[in-house]
N, C-alpha and C positions, 0 to 999 in steps of 0.2 A: 833712348833712341840716338845715342851719339855715334853708333856704328853704321848709320845709313850711308851707303856710297853716294858720292856726288861728283859731278864734273869738276875738274880743276879749273879755276878761273884764270890760271896762268898758262899761257901756251908753252909748248916745248922750248927749251933753251937752245937756240941755234948756234951758240958759241961753243958747244961741245965738239969733240973730235968728230971727224968724218965718219969713223966707224961707229961711234955712239949714235950719231944721227941716223945712219943706215939701219942700225938695230932698232931704234925707236920707230922708224918708219915701218919696218916689218911688223912690229907689235901692233901699231895702229891699223895696218891693213888687216891683220887677223881680227882685231876688234870690230872693224867695219863689217867683215864677212859675218861674224857672229851676230852683230846688231841687226843687220839686214835679215838674217835668217829668223831671228826672234820676232822682228816686226812682221814678217810675212806669216809666220805661224800664228801670231796673236791678232793679226789684222789691225795693228796699231802702229803709229809712228812716234818714236821717241825723239825729243829735241836734242838729246845727247848725241844722236847719230850725226847731226849736223856739226857738232863740235869735233867729232872724230874725223869727219871729212875735211873740215878746216885745218886740223892738225896735219893730216896727210898732205894736203896741198902745200902747207908751209914747209914741212920736212922734205917733201919731194923737191921743192924749189931749191932748198938749201943743198941737198945732195947734188942736184943737177948743176947748180952754180959752181960747186967745188970740183965737178968732174968735167969741166969744159963743155957742158951741155950734152954729154953722151946719153943722157936719158936713163938714169938708173931708177927703176921703179919695180918693186917686187911684184911678181905675177900673182894674181889671185882670181878665184872663180867665185863670183857671187851666185847663190842659188837662184 
């Protein structure tokens, strides 16, 4: 059972380049949309979804801080 996926206890490294942080943000937004869809389909809430949301907030803050507050946030549509 060594291959069971688990949340990383380490938040995203915000010292990465601006482009990497934006890329990580886009990935996390996709993960959130998938997690919410699965939660709704199964009628269950996964604690990992909160971790994804927390990472999005941190990454978005880092992107916005580096962009003089222009508000870069990938658009997504939750089901």
